C-alpha positions as CSV (number, residue, x, y, z in Angstrom):
1,X,5.6,-20.5,-5.2
2,X,6.4,-17.8,-2.7
3,X,3.8,-15.2,-1.8
4,X,4.5,-11.5,-2.4
5,X,4.1,-9.0,0.4
6,X,4.0,-12.1,2.7
7,X,2.7,-11.5,6.2
8,X,3.1,-14.7,8.3
9,X,1.0,-13.4,11.2
10,X,-2.0,-12.8,9.0
11,X,-1.6,-16.3,7.4
12,X,-1.2,-17.9,10.9
13,X,-4.3,-16.2,12.2
14,X,-6.4,-17.3,9.2
15,X,-5.3,-20.9,9.2
16,X,-6.0,-21.1,13.0
17,X,-9.5,-19.8,12.5
18,X,-10.2,-22.0,9.4
19,X,-9.4,-25.3,11.2
20,X,-9.1,-27.1,7.8
21,X,-6.6,-29.7,6.6
22,X,-4.6,-29.3,3.4
23,X,-4.9,-25.5,3.1
24,X,-3.4,-24.6,-0.3
25,X,-0.7,-22.4,1.4
26,X,1.9,-23.3,4.0
27,X,4.6,-21.0,5.4
28,X,4.1,-18.4,2.6
29,X,4.4,-21.0,-0.2
30,X,1.5,-21.7,-2.6
31,X,1.2,-25.3,-3.8
32,X,-1.0,-27.4,-6.0
33,X,-2.2,-26.2,-9.4
34,X,-4.3,-23.0,-10.0
35,X,-7.6,-24.8,-10.7
36,X,-7.4,-26.9,-7.6
37,X,-6.5,-23.9,-5.5
38,X,-9.4,-21.9,-6.9
39,X,-11.9,-24.6,-6.0
40,X,-10.4,-25.1,-2.5
41,X,-10.1,-21.3,-1.8
42,X,-13.7,-20.6,-2.7
43,X,-15.0,-23.5,-0.7
44,X,-12.9,-22.5,2.3
45,X,-13.9,-18.9,1.9
46,X,-17.6,-19.6,2.0
47,X,-17.3,-21.8,5.0
48,X,-15.2,-19.1,6.7
49,X,-17.9,-16.5,6.2
50,X,-20.6,-18.9,7.5
51,X,-18.7,-20.1,10.5
52,X,-16.8,-17.0,11.7
53,X,-18.4,-13.9,13.3
54,X,-18.1,-10.7,11.4
55,X,-15.7,-9.1,13.9
56,X,-13.1,-11.9,13.4
57,X,-13.6,-11.7,9.6
58,X,-12.9,-7.9,9.9
59,X,-9.7,-8.6,11.9
60,X,-8.5,-11.5,9.7
61,X,-10.0,-11.3,6.2
62,X,-10.1,-14.5,4.1
63,X,-8.1,-15.3,1.0
64,X,-10.0,-14.0,-2.1
65,X,-9.8,-15.4,-5.6
66,X,-9.9,-13.0,-8.6
67,X,-13.5,-13.2,-9.9
68,X,-12.8,-12.0,-13.5
69,X,-9.5,-13.6,-14.6
70,X,-11.3,-16.1,-16.7
71,X,-12.5,-13.1,-18.7
72,X,-9.0,-12.0,-19.4
73,X,-7.8,-11.4,-23.0
74,X,-4.1,-11.0,-23.6
75,X,-3.8,-11.9,-27.2
76,X,-4.1,-8.2,-28.4
77,X,-1.1,-6.0,-28.9
78,X,-2.1,-3.6,-26.1
79,X,-2.9,-5.0,-22.7
80,X,-4.3,-3.2,-19.7
81,X,-2.8,-4.7,-16.5
82,X,-4.2,-3.9,-13.0
83,X,-4.0,-5.5,-9.6
84,X,-7.2,-6.9,-7.9
85,X,-10.8,-5.7,-7.7
86,X,-12.4,-4.1,-4.7
87,X,-14.2,-6.5,-2.4
88,X,-17.6,-5.3,-3.5
89,X,-17.5,-8.2,-6.1
90,X,-18.2,-10.6,-3.1
91,X,-21.8,-9.3,-3.2
92,X,-22.2,-10.6,-6.8
93,X,-20.3,-13.8,-6.0
94,X,-22.7,-14.6,-3.1
95,X,-25.9,-13.0,-4.4
96,X,-27.9,-16.2,-3.8
97,X,-26.5,-16.8,-0.3
98,X,-28.5,-14.7,2.2
99,X,-26.4,-15.7,5.2
100,X,-23.2,-14.5,3.6
101,X,-24.8,-11.4,2.3
102,X,-25.9,-10.6,5.8
103,X,-22.3,-10.9,7.0
104,X,-21.1,-8.6,4.1
105,X,-23.7,-6.1,5.3
106,X,-22.3,-6.2,8.8
107,X,-18.8,-5.7,7.3
108,X,-20.3,-2.7,5.4
109,X,-18.8,-4.0,2.1
110,X,-19.4,-1.5,-0.7
111,X,-22.6,-2.0,-2.9
112,X,-22.7,-4.6,-5.7
113,X,-20.5,-3.6,-8.7
114,X,-22.2,-1.8,-11.6
115,X,-21.0,-4.7,-13.7
116,X,-19.2,-8.0,-13.1
117,X,-16.0,-7.2,-15.0
118,X,-12.7,-5.5,-14.7
119,X,-13.1,-2.0,-13.3
120,X,-16.8,-2.7,-12.9
121,X,-17.1,-1.5,-9.3
122,X,-18.1,2.1,-10.3
123,X,-17.2,1.7,-13.9
124,X,-15.2,4.9,-13.5
125,X,-12.4,3.6,-15.8
126,X,-14.8,2.9,-18.7
127,X,-16.4,6.3,-18.2
128,X,-13.0,7.9,-18.4
129,X,-12.5,6.2,-21.8
130,X,-15.8,7.6,-23.0
131,X,-17.9,4.5,-22.7
132,X,-21.4,5.3,-21.5
133,X,-22.6,2.7,-19.0
134,X,-26.3,3.1,-18.5
135,X,-27.7,2.6,-15.0
136,X,-30.7,0.8,-16.3
137,X,-28.7,-1.2,-18.8
138,X,-28.8,-5.0,-18.4
139,X,-25.7,-6.2,-16.6
140,X,-24.7,-8.6,-19.4
141,X,-25.2,-5.8,-21.9
142,X,-22.8,-3.6,-20.0
143,X,-20.1,-6.3,-20.1
144,X,-20.8,-6.9,-23.8
145,X,-20.4,-3.2,-24.5
146,X,-17.1,-3.0,-22.8
147,X,-15.8,-6.2,-24.4
148,X,-16.8,-5.0,-27.9
149,X,-15.0,-1.7,-27.2
150,X,-11.8,-3.7,-26.2
151,X,-12.0,-6.0,-29.2
152,X,-12.7,-3.2,-31.7
153,X,-9.6,-1.4,-30.5
154,X,-7.4,-4.5,-30.1
155,X,-7.0,-4.1,-26.4
156,X,-6.5,-6.9,-23.9
157,X,-7.2,-6.8,-20.2
158,X,-6.1,-8.7,-17.1
159,X,-4.7,-8.3,-13.6
160,X,-1.3,-9.4,-12.1
161,X,-2.9,-10.8,-8.8
162,X,-4.7,-14.1,-8.8
163,X,-5.4,-14.3,-5.1
164,X,-4.6,-12.4,-1.9
165,X,-5.7,-11.4,1.5
166,X,-6.4,-7.8,2.5
167,X,-5.2,-5.9,5.6
168,X,-8.8,-4.4,5.6
169,X,-11.5,-6.3,3.8
170,X,-13.3,-3.1,2.9
171,X,-10.3,-1.3,1.5
172,X,-10.0,-0.9,-2.3
173,X,-6.4,0.2,-2.0
174,X,-3.5,-1.8,-3.5
175,X,-1.5,-0.9,-0.4
176,X,-3.7,-3.2,1.7
177,X,-3.1,-6.3,-0.5
178,X,-1.0,-9.0,1.3
179,X,0.0,-12.6,0.9
180,X,-0.3,-12.1,-2.9
181,X,-0.4,-15.0,-5.3
182,X,0.6,-13.8,-8.8
183,X,-1.0,-14.4,-12.1
184,X,1.6,-16.9,-13.3
185,X,-0.2,-17.5,-16.6
186,X,0.2,-13.9,-17.5
187,X,3.9,-13.9,-16.9
188,X,4.3,-17.2,-18.8
189,X,2.3,-16.0,-21.8
190,X,4.2,-12.7,-22.0
191,X,7.5,-14.5,-21.7
192,X,6.8,-16.9,-24.5
193,X,4.9,-14.8,-27.0
194,X,6.7,-13.8,-30.2
195,X,4.9,-10.5,-30.3
196,X,6.1,-7.2,-28.6
197,X,3.3,-5.8,-26.5
198,X,2.4,-2.4,-25.1
199,X,1.6,-3.1,-21.4
200,X,-0.6,-0.4,-19.9
201,X,-0.3,-0.6,-16.1
202,X,-3.0,1.1,-14.1
203,X,-0.7,1.8,-11.2
204,X,3.0,2.3,-11.8
205,X,4.7,3.3,-8.5
206,X,8.0,1.3,-8.4
207,X,11.5,1.4,-7.1
208,X,14.6,-0.7,-7.6
209,X,17.6,-1.1,-5.2
210,X,20.8,0.6,-6.2
211,X,23.0,-0.4,-3.3
212,X,24.4,-3.8,-2.3
213,X,23.1,-6.2,-1.4
214,X,19.8,-5.1,-2.9
215,X,21.1,-3.8,-6.2
216,X,18.6,-4.6,-8.9
217,X,16.0,-6.0,-6.5
218,X,12.5,-4.5,-6.9
219,X,11.2,-3.0,-3.7
220,X,7.6,-3.8,-3.1
221,X,5.3,-0.8,-3.8
222,X,2.2,-2.9,-4.4
223,X,1.4,-1.3,-7.7
224,X,0.6,-3.3,-10.8
225,X,4.0,-2.6,-12.4
226,X,5.9,-3.2,-9.2
227,X,4.1,-6.6,-8.6
228,X,4.8,-7.5,-12.2
229,X,8.5,-7.0,-11.8
230,X,8.6,-8.7,-8.4
231,X,6.8,-11.7,-10.0
232,X,9.5,-12.0,-12.6
233,X,12.2,-11.9,-10.0
234,X,10.4,-14.3,-7.8
235,X,10.3,-16.8,-10.8
236,X,14.1,-16.3,-10.8
237,X,13.9,-14.2,-13.9
238,X,16.5,-11.6,-15.0
239,X,15.1,-8.2,-16.0
240,X,16.7,-5.9,-18.6
241,X,15.8,-2.2,-19.0
242,X,16.5,-0.3,-22.2
243,X,18.6,2.8,-21.5
244,X,19.5,4.7,-24.7
245,X,20.0,2.1,-27.4
246,X,21.2,-0.7,-25.0
247,X,19.6,-3.1,-22.6
248,X,21.2,-3.4,-19.2
249,X,20.5,-5.9,-16.5
250,X,18.5,-4.6,-13.5
251,X,21.4,-5.4,-11.1
252,X,24.1,-3.8,-13.3
253,X,26.0,-1.6,-10.7
254,X,27.3,0.7,-13.4
255,X,23.8,1.5,-14.6
256,X,22.1,1.6,-11.2
257,X,21.5,5.4,-11.1
258,X,20.2,5.4,-14.7
259,X,17.8,2.6,-13.9
260,X,16.7,4.4,-10.8
261,X,15.8,7.4,-12.9
262,X,13.5,5.3,-15.0
263,X,11.2,5.4,-11.9
264,X,10.2,8.9,-13.1
265,X,9.2,7.7,-16.6
266,X,5.9,7.1,-18.1
267,X,7.3,4.8,-20.8
268,X,9.8,2.0,-20.1
269,X,11.1,-0.5,-22.6
270,X,12.1,-3.8,-20.9
271,X,12.4,-7.5,-21.4
272,X,13.3,-10.5,-19.2
273,X,14.6,-14.1,-19.2
274,X,13.1,-16.9,-17.2
275,X,14.9,-20.2,-17.4
276,X,15.6,-20.8,-21.1
277,X,12.8,-18.4,-22.3
278,X,13.6,-14.9,-23.3
279,X,10.7,-12.4,-23.7
280,X,10.3,-10.0,-26.5
281,X,10.9,-6.3,-25.9
282,X,7.7,-4.9,-24.3
283,X,6.9,-1.3,-23.6
284,X,5.5,-0.6,-20.1
285,X,3.2,2.5,-20.0
286,X,2.7,3.6,-16.4
287,X,-0.6,5.3,-16.0
288,X,-2.4,7.1,-13.2
289,X,-4.8,4.9,-11.3
290,X,-8.4,5.2,-12.6
291,X,-9.8,4.4,-9.2
292,X,-12.0,7.0,-7.6
293,X,-10.0,6.8,-4.3
294,X,-7.2,8.7,-6.0
295,X,-9.4,11.8,-6.6
296,X,-7.7,13.7,-3.7
297,X,-4.2,12.7,-4.6
298,X,-3.8,12.7,-8.4
299,X,-2.9,16.4,-8.6
300,X,0.2,15.6,-6.5
301,X,1.5,13.4,-9.3
302,X,4.4,14.7,-11.5
303,X,2.7,13.2,-14.5
304,X,-0.4,15.4,-13.9
305,X,1.7,18.5,-13.5
306,X,3.7,17.7,-16.7
307,X,0.5,16.9,-18.6
308,X,-1.1,20.2,-17.6
309,X,2.0,22.2,-18.6
310,X,2.1,20.4,-21.9
311,X,-1.6,21.1,-22.5
312,X,-1.6,24.8,-21.5
313,X,1.0,26.9,-19.8
314,X,-1.6,29.4,-18.4
315,X,-3.6,26.5,-16.9
316,X,-0.4,25.1,-15.3
317,X,0.5,28.5,-13.8
318,X,-3.1,28.7,-12.4
319,X,-2.6,25.3,-10.8
320,X,0.7,26.4,-9.3
321,X,-0.9,29.5,-7.7
322,X,-3.6,27.4,-6.2
323,X,-1.0,24.9,-4.9
324,X,1.0,27.6,-3.2
325,X,-2.2,29.0,-1.6
326,X,-3.1,25.5,-0.2
327,X,0.5,25.0,1.1
328,X,0.0,28.0,3.3
329,X,-3.1,26.5,5.0
330,X,-3.0,24.6,8.3
331,X,-3.4,20.8,8.4
332,X,-7.0,21.2,9.4
333,X,-7.7,23.7,6.7
334,X,-6.1,21.5,4.1
335,X,-8.3,18.6,5.1
336,X,-11.4,20.7,4.6
337,X,-10.2,22.3,1.3
338,X,-11.4,20.7,-1.9
339,X,-8.5,21.3,-4.1
340,X,-10.0,19.7,-7.2
341,X,-13.2,21.7,-6.9
342,X,-11.2,24.9,-6.7
343,X,-9.0,24.0,-9.6
344,X,-12.1,23.0,-11.7
345,X,-13.6,26.4,-11.0
346,X,-10.5,28.4,-11.9
347,X,-9.9,26.4,-15.0
348,X,-13.4,27.0,-16.1
349,X,-13.0,30.7,-15.5
350,X,-9.8,30.5,-17.6
351,X,-11.7,28.7,-20.4
352,X,-9.5,25.6,-20.2
353,X,-12.5,23.5,-19.1
354,X,-16.1,23.8,-20.1
355,X,-18.9,23.5,-17.5
356,X,-19.3,19.8,-18.0
357,X,-15.6,18.9,-17.9
358,X,-13.7,17.7,-14.8
359,X,-10.0,18.1,-14.6
360,X,-9.4,14.5,-13.3
361,X,-11.5,12.9,-16.0
362,X,-9.9,15.0,-18.7
363,X,-6.3,14.2,-17.5
364,X,-6.9,10.5,-17.0
365,X,-9.0,10.1,-20.1
366,X,-6.4,11.8,-22.3
367,X,-3.5,9.8,-20.8
368,X,-5.2,6.5,-21.3
369,X,-6.4,7.3,-24.8
370,X,-2.8,8.2,-25.8
371,X,-1.5,5.0,-24.3
372,X,-4.1,2.8,-26.0
373,X,-5.0,4.0,-29.4
374,X,-2.3,5.4,-31.6
375,X,1.4,5.9,-32.1
376,X,1.1,9.7,-32.0
377,X,-0.3,9.2,-28.5
378,X,2.9,7.4,-27.4
379,X,5.0,10.2,-28.9
380,X,2.9,12.7,-26.9
381,X,3.5,10.7,-23.7
382,X,7.2,10.7,-24.4
383,X,7.0,14.5,-24.7
384,X,5.0,14.8,-21.5
385,X,7.5,12.6,-19.7
386,X,10.3,15.0,-20.5
387,X,8.5,18.2,-19.6
388,X,10.5,20.3,-17.1
389,X,8.5,21.6,-14.1
390,X,11.0,24.1,-12.7
């Protein structure tokens, strides 16, 4: 199976440093079954950390294997789909190995995750959804609390990436994922299930080619939704998007412009065919990233601006005034300016936020709750999607 965002030079550098026979990847093609690969990858990874100096590890990070996929649950009607966790999980994975922990320290890997579960690095996502994760709470109790919340609300969770390298081992950004092995089990299960699902993607930047020879081909954006679509096409699947009351194939030249416009949507109904298997209609809900690294950029999103206008016109106009003020600043002044802090202050003065509320948490929390919990929420998201900003 071909790797996504394949970088031959990084793979060559790694295999040269590893000096192992029968590496599970050759020329950008993954082989052997997943269980065999996991065992091989983790053994090779540990040896790599132990036998390679930290500077070389920094320059050529090892392949990583997703630490939480075995905790996935995709039987529920609503499924949260992300990409891959930050490398801080390596501290949990090697908590009993002092030598490797020492190397992770030299690499200045982020501290141990708050809990060993999806979005457990800082648990920001769960806090956005209103789940209190106590600092002194037992680690297993934290996971149990989140699992109970998911089960009670019939929500599944998984990621689209099974294994990958990173451009920078410290980076939590999806943009630094390379040589990606997709979660084939997820694609298979969603292709063969007889139940329509609501798929909540925690990053939704995507684009599709509209000109020959790339008409209908997904352009890699390294978001959860983009990787999901790329995975289907890599498996020789045909993707169909619903436009109006009809499904059109992704490479339909006549519908290319309409399909391209879907890139601005929050809600997308789609299905696909792989071999003889045809999936049900699924609804993709493209959400803002819950990651803390987007704190400085989320206010640039059209979805944020549309949501704010939908919530309160006066708050939206207050934001526009601030945006215009910041646009007049020099590059250096913009770097120093804390746009979110200023907006929080002004929205509190307006009475839109109370003293404890934060605009980022409010926006992301409301959007995710609407996506996950009720039909009215989906209607609201459709309304937000169609808000005019001019």
